[in-house]
LUMMARNU-380919 format. One line per field, with one value per residue: residue number from 0; x, y, z of N, C-alpha, C in turn. Coordinates in steps of 0.02 Angstrom, whole numbers, plus 50000, padded with zeros to 5 digits. Each point is the difference from the previous one (the first is absolute). Last residue first. Layout:
num [NUM, ...]
nX [X, ...]
nY [Y, ...]
nZ [Z, ...]
caX [X, ...]
caY [Y, ...]
caZ [Z, ...]
cX [X, ...]
cY [Y, ...]
cZ [Z, ...]
***
This chain:
num [332, 331, 330, 329, 328, 327, 326, 325, 324, 323, 322, 321, 320, 319, 318, 317, 316, 315, 314, 313, 312, 311, 310, 309, 308, 307, 306, 305, 304, 303, 302, 301, 300, 299, 298, 297, 296, 295, 294, 293, 292, 291, 290, 289, 288, 287, 286, 285, 284, 283, 282, 281, 280, 279, 278, 277, 276, 275, 274, 273, 272, 271, 270, 269, 268, 267, 266, 265, 264, 263, 262, 261, 260, 259, 258, 257, 256, 255, 254, 253, 252, 251, 250, 249, 248, 247, 246, 245, 244, 243, 242, 241, 240, 239, 238, 237, 236, 235, 234, 233, 232, 231, 230, 229, 228, 227, 226, 225, 224, 223, 222, 221, 220, 219, 218, 217, 216, 215, 214, 213, 212, 211, 210, 209, 208, 207, 206, 205, 204, 203, 202, 201, 200, 199, 198, 197, 196, 195, 194, 193, 192, 191, 190, 189, 188, 187, 186, 185, 184, 183, 182, 181, 180, 179, 178, 177, 176, 175, 174, 173, 172, 171, 170, 169, 168, 167, 166, 165, 164, 163, 162, 161, 160, 159, 158, 157, 156, 155, 154, 153, 152, 151, 150, 149, 148, 147, 146, 145, 144, 143, 142, 141, 140, 139, 138, 137, 136, 135, 134, 133, 132, 131, 130, 129, 128, 127, 126, 125, 124, 123, 122, 121, 120, 119, 118, 117, 116, 115, 114, 113, 112, 111, 110, 109, 108, 107, 106, 105, 104, 103, 102, 101, 100, 99, 98, 97, 96, 95, 94, 93, 92, 91, 90, 89, 88, 87, 86, 85, 84, 83, 82, 81, 80, 79, 78, 77, 76, 75, 74, 73, 72, 71, 70, 69, 68, 67, 66, 65, 64, 63, 62, 61, 60, 59, 58, 57, 56, 55, 54, 53, 52, 51, 50, 49, 48, 47, 46, 45, 44, 43, 42, 41, 40, 39, 38, 37, 36, 35, 34, 33, 32, 31, 30, 29, 28, 27, 26, 25, 24, 23, 22, 21, 20, 19, 18, 17, 16, 15, 14, 13, 12, 11, 10, 9, 8, 7, 6, 5, 4, 3, 2, 1, 0]
nX [48273, 50124, 50052, 50176, 50200, 50013, 50024, 50218, 50137, 49956, 50092, 50205, 50059, 50012, 50195, 50187, 50021, 50040, 50223, 50116, 50076, 49857, 49805, 49838, 49983, 50074, 49811, 49895, 50070, 49956, 49779, 49962, 50049, 49856, 49855, 50039, 50026, 49867, 49992, 50249, 50073, 49917, 50089, 50225, 49966, 49951, 50162, 50182, 49962, 50081, 50157, 50179, 50052, 49876, 50159, 50087, 49873, 49958, 50193, 49975, 49842, 50085, 50187, 49928, 49872, 50060, 49973, 49796, 49889, 50138, 50149, 50218, 50073, 49833, 49903, 50122, 50012, 49803, 49927, 50075, 49896, 49793, 50027, 50072, 49822, 49861, 50038, 49960, 49792, 49880, 49971, 49787, 49984, 50108, 50242, 50191, 50128, 50225, 50213, 50222, 50187, 50098, 50135, 50090, 50134, 50090, 50215, 50146, 49914, 49798, 49791, 49770, 49862, 49987, 49795, 49748, 49808, 49857, 49878, 50044, 49842, 49871, 49803, 49736, 49823, 49793, 49818, 49867, 49986, 49873, 49756, 49906, 49895, 50161, 50083, 49857, 50009, 50181, 49962, 49905, 50131, 50144, 49890, 49907, 50165, 50044, 49874, 50025, 50250, 50285, 50201, 50009, 50030, 49852, 49912, 50080, 49997, 49826, 50025, 50101, 49907, 49848, 50079, 50026, 49822, 49987, 50151, 49929, 49836, 50029, 50066, 50094, 49997, 50108, 50211, 50211, 50289, 50265, 50151, 49986, 50068, 50259, 50098, 49948, 50124, 50218, 50028, 49988, 50189, 50173, 49981, 50032, 50213, 50068, 49933, 50129, 50193, 49992, 49984, 50109, 50050, 50029, 49829, 49838, 50045, 50121, 49881, 49877, 50138, 50011, 49818, 49968, 50211, 50222, 50151, 50107, 49939, 50039, 49878, 49845, 49851, 49826, 49915, 49907, 50077, 50126, 49906, 49887, 50116, 50083, 50119, 50108, 49883, 49996, 49921, 49914, 50034, 50038, 50133, 50127, 49981, 49826, 49719, 49861, 49836, 50062, 50069, 49815, 49948, 50105, 49967, 49817, 49988, 50110, 49857, 49825, 50071, 50049, 49794, 49936, 50104, 49957, 49811, 50001, 50129, 49976, 50060, 50222, 50095, 50088, 50040, 50267, 50195, 50260, 50195, 50279, 50275, 50292, 50194, 50176, 50095, 49822, 49740, 49754, 49749, 49753, 49726, 49737, 49806, 49968, 50042, 50085, 50226, 50223, 50211, 50239, 50199, 50105, 50121, 50079, 50053, 49925, 49949, 49923, 49837, 49904, 49751, 49868, 50120, 49947, 49832, 50013, 50153, 50081, 49857, 49899, 50142, 49990, 49819, 49981, 50166, 50215, 50180, 49935, 49981, 50046, 49966, 49857, 49973, 49835, 49862, 49856, 50009]
nY [49520, 50228, 50225, 50103, 50059, 50191, 50169, 50068, 50124, 50232, 50133, 50040, 50139, 50224, 50078, 50062, 50206, 50192, 49952, 49924, 50032, 50036, 49788, 49859, 49835, 49779, 49880, 49905, 49802, 49822, 49881, 49814, 49815, 49864, 49902, 49793, 49760, 49798, 49792, 49848, 49829, 49762, 49844, 49869, 49811, 49782, 49846, 49881, 49839, 49945, 50189, 50147, 50073, 50189, 50223, 50039, 50112, 50247, 50113, 50031, 50151, 50221, 50023, 50027, 50206, 50248, 50149, 50085, 50211, 50229, 50221, 50024, 50055, 49991, 49780, 49787, 49986, 49967, 49737, 49879, 50019, 49876, 49743, 49957, 50008, 49833, 49850, 50039, 49976, 49763, 49863, 50059, 50081, 50131, 50112, 50219, 50225, 50036, 49912, 50023, 49834, 49722, 49811, 49752, 49855, 49820, 49985, 50156, 50224, 50199, 50160, 50189, 50214, 50174, 49974, 49930, 49938, 50027, 49871, 49733, 49783, 49779, 49879, 49876, 49875, 50011, 50058, 50221, 50071, 49872, 50035, 50205, 50242, 50196, 50111, 50176, 50226, 50166, 50107, 50179, 50192, 50106, 50153, 50214, 50146, 50111, 50155, 50182, 50083, 50033, 50067, 50206, 49977, 49910, 49801, 49829, 49887, 49860, 49781, 49847, 49905, 49814, 49769, 49866, 49879, 49798, 49812, 49907, 49841, 49764, 49780, 49731, 49771, 49844, 49871, 50067, 50056, 50033, 49900, 50023, 50202, 50028, 49888, 50112, 50187, 49932, 49935, 50140, 50123, 49901, 49987, 50207, 50046, 49898, 50127, 50159, 49961, 49954, 50207, 50201, 50201, 50231, 50172, 49871, 49817, 50073, 50090, 49856, 49901, 50148, 50029, 49866, 49991, 49938, 49956, 49993, 50088, 50042, 49967, 50112, 50183, 50235, 50212, 50240, 50211, 49990, 49925, 49774, 49763, 49730, 49742, 49789, 49842, 49858, 49915, 49808, 49814, 49738, 49819, 49969, 50165, 50041, 49986, 49841, 50048, 50175, 50222, 50176, 50123, 50160, 50198, 50163, 50153, 50226, 50187, 50125, 50182, 50232, 50136, 50119, 50204, 50196, 50111, 50175, 50219, 50230, 50247, 50026, 49793, 49688, 49779, 49870, 49801, 49902, 49806, 49891, 49887, 49955, 50007, 50072, 50217, 50170, 49988, 50080, 50056, 50142, 50076, 50105, 50167, 50163, 49846, 49801, 49984, 50095, 49981, 50034, 49911, 49954, 49912, 49906, 49915, 49821, 49734, 49728, 49813, 49818, 50006, 50094, 50196, 50227, 50135, 50124, 50167, 50151, 50134, 50174, 50195, 50196, 50157, 50209, 50195, 50065, 49900, 50012, 49952, 50037, 50071, 49971, 49825, 49816, 49796, 49758, 49757]
nZ [49259, 49929, 50004, 50133, 49895, 49903, 50120, 50055, 49858, 49953, 50178, 49980, 49864, 50028, 50132, 49842, 49915, 50167, 50151, 50234, 50240, 50177, 50089, 49947, 49812, 50067, 50092, 49848, 49913, 50181, 49998, 49832, 50037, 50141, 49896, 49854, 50075, 50036, 49856, 49968, 50173, 49974, 49825, 50040, 50149, 49893, 49887, 50108, 50193, 50223, 50103, 49938, 49794, 49941, 49946, 49795, 49823, 50059, 49944, 49764, 49858, 49985, 49842, 49797, 49970, 49943, 49784, 49915, 49973, 49937, 49990, 50130, 50221, 50158, 50059, 50102, 50269, 50091, 50036, 50180, 50207, 50093, 50057, 50220, 50136, 49986, 50154, 50245, 50041, 50004, 50138, 50175, 50252, 50239, 50080, 49984, 49966, 50079, 49910, 49854, 49894, 49905, 49816, 49840, 49848, 49886, 49866, 50066, 50084, 50067, 50106, 50054, 50053, 49814, 49837, 50093, 50164, 50231, 50161, 50019, 50078, 50119, 49963, 49947, 49841, 49826, 49877, 49880, 49752, 49846, 49962, 49893, 50004, 50018, 49788, 49871, 50090, 49937, 49804, 49983, 50072, 49852, 49864, 50078, 50025, 49789, 49934, 50102, 49953, 50035, 50048, 50166, 50238, 50133, 49920, 50043, 50210, 50059, 49919, 50138, 50182, 49959, 50030, 50204, 50134, 49909, 50096, 50211, 49996, 49988, 50156, 50049, 50149, 50147, 50041, 50016, 49871, 49964, 49874, 49769, 49922, 49960, 49821, 49772, 49919, 49906, 49798, 49822, 49933, 49852, 49764, 49923, 49932, 49777, 49812, 49949, 49867, 49765, 49821, 49925, 49858, 50070, 50105, 50144, 50171, 50198, 50207, 50168, 50168, 50167, 50175, 50189, 50186, 50123, 50205, 50304, 50232, 50288, 50224, 50184, 50167, 50054, 50118, 50089, 50106, 50209, 50199, 49969, 49904, 49915, 49895, 49831, 49772, 49763, 49746, 49840, 49798, 49829, 49897, 50158, 50227, 50182, 50018, 50164, 50190, 50142, 49886, 49976, 50198, 50097, 49900, 50062, 50173, 49957, 49895, 50132, 50142, 49898, 49993, 50160, 50071, 49903, 50037, 50184, 49970, 49868, 49924, 49816, 49900, 50078, 49962, 49901, 49989, 49943, 49965, 49968, 50000, 50051, 50018, 50144, 50072, 49952, 49968, 49896, 49967, 49830, 49965, 49936, 49962, 49820, 49767, 49907, 50137, 50136, 50167, 50186, 50186, 50241, 50204, 50273, 50211, 50137, 49925, 49937, 49851, 49907, 49958, 50145, 50092, 49907, 50066, 50226, 50069, 49845, 49897, 50148, 50074, 49834, 49965, 50093, 49928, 50017, 49884, 49750, 49749, 49725, 49715, 49759, 49755, 49840, 49859, 49863, 49953]
caX [49944, 50013, 49939, 49917, 50032, 49991, 49935, 49969, 49984, 49962, 49955, 49993, 50004, 49914, 49928, 50016, 49995, 49939, 49974, 49988, 50071, 50020, 50073, 49934, 49996, 50081, 50058, 49952, 50000, 50087, 50026, 49970, 50031, 50046, 49954, 49988, 50058, 50010, 49935, 49957, 50056, 49967, 49942, 49999, 50066, 49924, 49959, 50009, 49968, 50019, 49904, 49994, 50021, 49978, 49947, 50062, 50011, 49950, 50001, 50064, 49994, 49936, 49992, 50060, 49945, 50000, 50071, 50012, 49985, 49960, 49915, 50017, 50082, 50013, 49934, 49991, 50036, 50022, 49971, 50039, 50056, 49977, 49956, 50045, 50039, 49970, 50017, 50067, 49984, 49991, 50069, 50012, 49964, 49969, 49927, 49997, 49959, 49953, 49927, 49958, 50009, 49958, 49986, 49962, 50007, 49928, 49975, 50012, 50058, 50028, 50088, 50008, 50010, 50038, 50077, 50028, 50029, 50033, 49968, 50044, 50023, 50031, 50060, 50033, 50023, 50083, 50001, 49985, 50034, 50081, 50045, 50002, 49971, 49944, 50059, 50002, 49956, 50028, 50032, 49956, 49922, 50038, 50015, 49942, 49995, 50082, 49984, 49959, 49933, 49938, 50029, 49955, 50056, 50031, 49968, 50035, 50043, 49991, 49942, 50086, 50022, 49985, 49984, 50066, 49996, 49951, 50027, 50043, 49991, 50001, 49975, 50007, 49999, 49913, 49928, 49997, 49925, 49923, 50025, 49985, 49918, 49960, 50022, 49970, 49926, 50010, 50026, 49937, 49933, 50013, 49970, 49938, 50001, 50040, 49975, 49916, 49998, 50032, 49944, 50030, 49940, 50075, 50047, 49974, 49969, 50047, 50015, 49976, 50011, 50053, 50024, 49980, 49925, 49961, 49976, 50055, 50019, 49973, 50064, 49997, 50066, 50012, 50039, 49951, 49968, 50033, 50026, 49957, 49995, 49968, 49981, 50041, 49966, 50007, 50041, 49965, 50025, 49952, 50001, 50029, 50072, 50063, 50045, 50058, 49989, 49975, 50066, 50027, 49968, 50015, 50085, 49996, 49992, 50029, 50054, 50026, 49991, 50054, 50050, 49940, 50036, 50055, 49976, 49980, 50049, 49958, 49956, 49943, 50025, 49965, 49951, 49937, 49951, 49986, 49961, 49912, 49959, 49932, 49995, 49979, 50057, 50082, 50030, 50029, 50028, 50086, 50071, 50038, 50005, 50032, 49939, 49943, 49987, 49918, 49971, 49915, 49999, 49973, 50022, 49964, 50058, 49960, 50034, 50017, 50042, 50045, 50042, 49953, 50037, 50084, 49980, 49940, 49990, 50043, 50004, 49953, 49981, 50061, 49990, 49958, 49964, 49945, 50015, 50013, 49973, 50011, 50072, 49982, 50033, 50030, 50031, 50059, 49963]
caY [49968, 49939, 49968, 49985, 49947, 49939, 49993, 49975, 49924, 49945, 49989, 49935, 49980, 49998, 50010, 49915, 49950, 49988, 50062, 49985, 49979, 50082, 50043, 50039, 50051, 50030, 50038, 50068, 50033, 50023, 50071, 50077, 50007, 50014, 50050, 50053, 50049, 50062, 50033, 50077, 50041, 50053, 50018, 50053, 50043, 50029, 50052, 50059, 50023, 49930, 50002, 50017, 49934, 49950, 49991, 49965, 49933, 49953, 50014, 49948, 49937, 49987, 50028, 49957, 49958, 49977, 49969, 49936, 49932, 49917, 49991, 49953, 50015, 50081, 50047, 50016, 50011, 50071, 50060, 49997, 50007, 50064, 50046, 49969, 50036, 50038, 49975, 49998, 50045, 50062, 49981, 49981, 50017, 49954, 50014, 49916, 50002, 50046, 49928, 50071, 50052, 50061, 50056, 50077, 50007, 50013, 49963, 49921, 49972, 49955, 49995, 49930, 49967, 50005, 49989, 50066, 49941, 50052, 50052, 50050, 50034, 50060, 49992, 50056, 50001, 49969, 49913, 49997, 50061, 49962, 49962, 49921, 49941, 49983, 49965, 49923, 49953, 49955, 49918, 49933, 49975, 49954, 49925, 49982, 49960, 49965, 49957, 49955, 50024, 49978, 49960, 49987, 50020, 50066, 50059, 49998, 50044, 50064, 50062, 50037, 50061, 50047, 50017, 50018, 50076, 50032, 50014, 50012, 50083, 50059, 50085, 50079, 49995, 50029, 49959, 49994, 49991, 50079, 49994, 49917, 49980, 50058, 49957, 49898, 50021, 50070, 49960, 49948, 50070, 50017, 49927, 49984, 50008, 49958, 49925, 50034, 50006, 49917, 49960, 49931, 49949, 49982, 50030, 50043, 49967, 49973, 50055, 50039, 49960, 49955, 50058, 49971, 50027, 50026, 49978, 50017, 49958, 50038, 50009, 49953, 49973, 49931, 49976, 49916, 50023, 49997, 50079, 50072, 50054, 50030, 50051, 49986, 50059, 49982, 50014, 50078, 50037, 50042, 50068, 49979, 49958, 50023, 50050, 49964, 49936, 49955, 49953, 49932, 49975, 49943, 49960, 49951, 49917, 49980, 49960, 49941, 49922, 49968, 49992, 49960, 49937, 49988, 49979, 49930, 49952, 49956, 49980, 50050, 50073, 50094, 50022, 50050, 50021, 50002, 50053, 49977, 50081, 49974, 49988, 49924, 49934, 50024, 50009, 49946, 50010, 49920, 50039, 49955, 49953, 50039, 50059, 50016, 49963, 50019, 50017, 49990, 50020, 49984, 50051, 49989, 50063, 50075, 50053, 50051, 50050, 49980, 49958, 49929, 49931, 49973, 49971, 49958, 49955, 49969, 49937, 49904, 49921, 49960, 49954, 49965, 49997, 50062, 49992, 50017, 49999, 49982, 50012, 50052, 50021, 50080, 50051, 50067, 50048]
caZ [50022, 49984, 49981, 50038, 50048, 49961, 49970, 50057, 50018, 49967, 50017, 50041, 49986, 49973, 50030, 50038, 49957, 49972, 49979, 49960, 49941, 49980, 50036, 50022, 49984, 49956, 50065, 50004, 49979, 49959, 50038, 49988, 49937, 50020, 50063, 49977, 50020, 50051, 50003, 49949, 50031, 50065, 49985, 49941, 50055, 50036, 49935, 49945, 49959, 49956, 49999, 50066, 50023, 49986, 50102, 50036, 50001, 50001, 50084, 50027, 49999, 50018, 50057, 50006, 50016, 50077, 50028, 49996, 50042, 49945, 49991, 49900, 49988, 49989, 49939, 49955, 49965, 50018, 49932, 49905, 49983, 49975, 49914, 49951, 50027, 49966, 49936, 49973, 50020, 49911, 50013, 49941, 49959, 49973, 50051, 49998, 49960, 50058, 50015, 49994, 50064, 49990, 50075, 50009, 50049, 49961, 50001, 49958, 50008, 49953, 49952, 49959, 50065, 50014, 49967, 49964, 49966, 49953, 50005, 50033, 49939, 50011, 50054, 50039, 50050, 50000, 49981, 50103, 50055, 50014, 50059, 49962, 50011, 50093, 50053, 49945, 50003, 50065, 49986, 49983, 50052, 50053, 49963, 50005, 50065, 50009, 49953, 50023, 49999, 49970, 49963, 49975, 49970, 50052, 50029, 49917, 49968, 49995, 49968, 49945, 50029, 50012, 49906, 49959, 49998, 49970, 49903, 49982, 49999, 49941, 49990, 49994, 49924, 50002, 49996, 50045, 49991, 50045, 50064, 50035, 49997, 50066, 50042, 50009, 50009, 50064, 50062, 50002, 50027, 50109, 50040, 49951, 50085, 50072, 50004, 50027, 50080, 50034, 50041, 50036, 49943, 49982, 49993, 49925, 49919, 49933, 49953, 49933, 49946, 49957, 49943, 49951, 49972, 49930, 49978, 49937, 49962, 49912, 49984, 49944, 49948, 49987, 49955, 50013, 49930, 49925, 50017, 49997, 50064, 50012, 50025, 50051, 50023, 50077, 50029, 50026, 50072, 50025, 49936, 49910, 49959, 50009, 49976, 49964, 49944, 50059, 50033, 49932, 49971, 50008, 49980, 49950, 50038, 50049, 49962, 49943, 50025, 50017, 49911, 50017, 50054, 49953, 49999, 50045, 50054, 50010, 50058, 50028, 49952, 50024, 50009, 50048, 49961, 50045, 49960, 50034, 49958, 50007, 49939, 50003, 50013, 49982, 50078, 49965, 50044, 50024, 49993, 50021, 50032, 50041, 50034, 49927, 49960, 49997, 49944, 49984, 49942, 49953, 49970, 49913, 49950, 50038, 49990, 50046, 50000, 50020, 49938, 49973, 50031, 49963, 49939, 49987, 50040, 50006, 49958, 49985, 50056, 50024, 49978, 50021, 49970, 50071, 50049, 50064, 50063, 50070, 50044, 50026, 50084, 49999, 50046, 50011, 49972]
cX [50010, 49933, 50001, 49942, 49920, 50014, 49985, 49932, 49981, 50039, 49969, 49950, 49986, 49999, 49944, 49932, 49994, 49985, 49933, 49950, 49960, 50074, 50014, 50084, 49971, 49961, 50037, 50051, 49983, 49993, 50056, 50020, 49984, 50063, 50060, 49987, 49983, 50022, 49982, 49907, 49969, 50033, 49948, 49945, 49985, 50038, 49928, 49973, 50031, 49959, 50003, 49932, 50025, 50015, 49967, 49960, 50045, 49991, 49967, 50004, 50021, 49975, 49962, 50033, 50054, 49964, 50010, 50082, 50017, 49992, 49960, 49915, 49978, 50061, 50041, 49946, 50037, 50063, 50016, 49965, 50055, 50070, 49991, 49994, 50058, 50048, 49980, 50027, 50096, 50016, 50027, 50083, 50002, 49945, 49990, 49938, 49957, 49941, 49979, 49925, 49922, 50037, 49959, 49984, 49938, 50007, 49923, 49941, 50023, 50058, 50012, 50083, 50009, 50032, 50070, 50073, 50054, 50043, 50014, 49971, 50061, 50020, 50031, 50070, 50068, 49999, 50064, 50037, 50008, 50028, 50047, 50030, 50007, 49972, 49967, 50051, 49971, 49943, 49999, 50042, 49962, 49962, 50065, 50030, 49930, 49983, 50035, 49975, 49958, 49943, 49932, 50065, 49945, 50062, 50032, 49933, 50017, 50060, 49989, 49923, 50041, 50051, 49960, 50008, 50034, 49995, 49946, 50025, 50036, 50001, 49983, 49950, 50023, 50026, 49943, 49903, 49954, 49951, 49945, 50016, 49986, 49918, 49994, 50012, 49966, 49925, 49990, 49999, 49967, 49937, 50026, 49964, 49940, 49971, 50029, 49967, 49962, 49988, 50014, 49934, 50020, 49978, 50042, 50068, 49975, 49951, 50068, 50006, 49944, 50020, 50054, 49987, 49982, 49952, 49940, 49933, 49999, 50031, 50000, 50067, 49994, 50045, 49977, 50054, 49969, 49956, 50036, 50040, 49959, 50009, 49955, 49982, 50094, 49977, 50005, 50041, 49944, 50019, 49951, 49938, 49942, 50068, 50060, 50004, 50021, 49961, 49993, 50035, 50029, 49939, 50010, 50041, 49978, 49984, 50053, 50010, 49971, 49978, 50058, 50022, 49928, 50014, 50078, 49973, 49950, 50047, 49960, 49966, 49941, 50055, 49959, 49950, 49947, 49921, 49962, 49954, 49915, 49987, 49904, 49968, 49992, 50052, 50093, 50049, 50075, 50029, 50043, 50077, 50045, 49980, 50062, 49953, 49953, 49994, 49930, 49980, 49948, 49990, 49959, 50007, 49984, 50039, 50008, 50048, 49976, 50057, 50069, 50003, 49937, 49991, 50029, 50021, 49949, 49991, 50061, 50024, 49968, 50013, 50069, 49986, 49970, 49945, 49960, 50026, 50054, 49953, 49995, 50044, 49995, 50051, 50039, 49944, 50026]
cY [49952, 49975, 49940, 49979, 49988, 49960, 49951, 49994, 49964, 49955, 49958, 50011, 49910, 49919, 49979, 50006, 49924, 49954, 49980, 50044, 49969, 49983, 50050, 50025, 50054, 50051, 50011, 50027, 50060, 50060, 50018, 50044, 50069, 50049, 50043, 50062, 50064, 50060, 50072, 50019, 50082, 50083, 50063, 50036, 50097, 50059, 50039, 50016, 50066, 50014, 49914, 49959, 50000, 49928, 49930, 50001, 49956, 49944, 49961, 50001, 49949, 49943, 49990, 49965, 49911, 49933, 49966, 50006, 49952, 49959, 49968, 50011, 49981, 50008, 50089, 50062, 49999, 50023, 50061, 50048, 50002, 50045, 50065, 50039, 49998, 50060, 50037, 49993, 50025, 50070, 50028, 49986, 49922, 50027, 49907, 49979, 49924, 50013, 50057, 49960, 50062, 50044, 50039, 49987, 50063, 50034, 50041, 49989, 49941, 49992, 49912, 49991, 49916, 49953, 50025, 49956, 50064, 49958, 50062, 50087, 50058, 50000, 50062, 49983, 50036, 50021, 49970, 49930, 49996, 50059, 49991, 49956, 49951, 49932, 49958, 49949, 49935, 49972, 50015, 49951, 49951, 49974, 49962, 49930, 49971, 49973, 49944, 49961, 49943, 50036, 49961, 49958, 50020, 50013, 50044, 50094, 50027, 50028, 50052, 50018, 50029, 50086, 50088, 50038, 50028, 50081, 50079, 50036, 50018, 50066, 50013, 50047, 50074, 50015, 50034, 49949, 49965, 49978, 50034, 50002, 49945, 49980, 50041, 49985, 49946, 49980, 50036, 49940, 49947, 50026, 50005, 49948, 50021, 50055, 49978, 49957, 50037, 50003, 49968, 49969, 49937, 49914, 49982, 50070, 50054, 49971, 49957, 50052, 50040, 49972, 49970, 50067, 49960, 49997, 50037, 49959, 50016, 49969, 50023, 49991, 49922, 49987, 49909, 49979, 49918, 50002, 50041, 50040, 50072, 50079, 50077, 50068, 50002, 50097, 49999, 50010, 50069, 50036, 50048, 49933, 50004, 49928, 50041, 50059, 49959, 49948, 49926, 49986, 49961, 49962, 49915, 49969, 49973, 49871, 49955, 49982, 49942, 49915, 49954, 49943, 49938, 49929, 49936, 49962, 49911, 49921, 49941, 49997, 50061, 50032, 50074, 49997, 50065, 50042, 50027, 50029, 49967, 50057, 49971, 49994, 49957, 49924, 50009, 50010, 49930, 50022, 49927, 50015, 49930, 49957, 50036, 50065, 50021, 49945, 50013, 50006, 50004, 50054, 49978, 50069, 49988, 50059, 50066, 50047, 50036, 50053, 50018, 49966, 49937, 49940, 49969, 49944, 49966, 49950, 49972, 49999, 49937, 49933, 49954, 49927, 49930, 49970, 50019, 49948, 50043, 49980, 49971, 50027, 50053, 49992, 50055, 50024, 50042]
cZ [50082, 50027, 49983, 49948, 50022, 50024, 49979, 49968, 50058, 49968, 49931, 50007, 50048, 49980, 49989, 50045, 50010, 49948, 49964, 49928, 49952, 49916, 49954, 50068, 50059, 49967, 49986, 50059, 49983, 49981, 50025, 50048, 49972, 49971, 50027, 50035, 49946, 49994, 50042, 49992, 49923, 50003, 50079, 49965, 49946, 50058, 50056, 49961, 49983, 49905, 49989, 50022, 50046, 50022, 49984, 50091, 50020, 49967, 50006, 50084, 50058, 50029, 50042, 50055, 49993, 50024, 50054, 50008, 50011, 50070, 49966, 49980, 49927, 49945, 50023, 49914, 49926, 49953, 50025, 49954, 49932, 49992, 49994, 49957, 49957, 50006, 49934, 49954, 49985, 50023, 49942, 49974, 49936, 49931, 49950, 50052, 49993, 49970, 50057, 50026, 49985, 50077, 50005, 50062, 49977, 50099, 50037, 49993, 49941, 50023, 49987, 49997, 49988, 50065, 50076, 49987, 49917, 49948, 49965, 49997, 50011, 49941, 50015, 49998, 50011, 50077, 50048, 50011, 50074, 50007, 50014, 50071, 49969, 49981, 50082, 50053, 49984, 50010, 50089, 50003, 49956, 50052, 50041, 49945, 50000, 50085, 50025, 49972, 50044, 50024, 49965, 49910, 49948, 49944, 49991, 50008, 49957, 50003, 50008, 49955, 49941, 49987, 50010, 49917, 50010, 50024, 49997, 49946, 50014, 50019, 49953, 49985, 50020, 49933, 50007, 50006, 50056, 49994, 50034, 50050, 50020, 50024, 50074, 50076, 50042, 50012, 50067, 50059, 50031, 50008, 50057, 50058, 50006, 50064, 50059, 50027, 50032, 50071, 50030, 50017, 50049, 49944, 49934, 49983, 49971, 49928, 49951, 49953, 49965, 49962, 49940, 49955, 49954, 50013, 49919, 49928, 49922, 49985, 49942, 49989, 50003, 49988, 49982, 49941, 49976, 49961, 49942, 50018, 50002, 50034, 50013, 50076, 50079, 50012, 50064, 50040, 50009, 50084, 50049, 49988, 49917, 49977, 49972, 49923, 49937, 49976, 50017, 50000, 49955, 49970, 50043, 49954, 49936, 50009, 50064, 49958, 49965, 50021, 50039, 49915, 49961, 50051, 49930, 49912, 49992, 50029, 50027, 50078, 50000, 49952, 50016, 49962, 50069, 49944, 50105, 49953, 50032, 49961, 50011, 49924, 49987, 50036, 49952, 50053, 49989, 50052, 50004, 50018, 50018, 50086, 50053, 50015, 49967, 49945, 49990, 49911, 49994, 49922, 49948, 49999, 49944, 49985, 50028, 50003, 50064, 50022, 50032, 49949, 50004, 50042, 49970, 49940, 49996, 50046, 50027, 49908, 49985, 50020, 50007, 49997, 50053, 49949, 50048, 50039, 50068, 50035, 50091, 50063, 50027, 50045, 50007, 50090, 50008]
***
């Protein structure tokens, strides 16, 4: 993952003794004279701390900004517990790895400290496939990702039915947000609401058992090592849902990347199809699993496109294409 050097962590900073006394000993480093280099990571709330003498690296994720201390503290604890929970299912090590949490401190802007995961983000493989014609590495990593997600989902299924109303409510929130941005008009909103109700009436949308889903399975939150190695980070939004919540997020992200780069709504299809077929191979009846998944996936894929469209960094023309593509997908029989 990309990082930018910011300088040294002062020994007078309250974070310094916390890292030295509470975090480093957990990974076998004891050095009261520790000197940390600081790097910014993917956003302004995530930093890499590298101890200069031992070269030990840990990541600090801050959850508090402004005056929202109670909310930040709760989110900090939630992600810590989510990481611990998934690791308790055996997702620690090769090939399925969830980063190890090392500590939390509500007094330090609600920081969560975790191990630094060395890996290449899925987004890098997507961009190489688009811009350099390197398709095979992306196919390979989607195979690994399908294996990881199938393992996560199958190990955590609880036998209770999904509540598709929650997904419908999420679509409503996205529609309201897009309307408030004047990205869609009343006609678009009415059509999306009508399409939502059509999907709500489909029995297949209620047929799956609840599993734990990553909740934010975007190309930047999934890292890859050698072979089938997959490393999951950013589990703040983990929850119980239909397994297609994660699968649709991946499919929608792939569609967005390829649509933005090529203008073709079909360019991502070989990769999406490969990913879903590989996921289905981890079930006793691969064909039946594939049909079941692909029958429910379009709704989640459309949600992902609408979710991306609401971001301020998406230009108006691309936002319009994403909304139109979401509607086309929702019109699937």
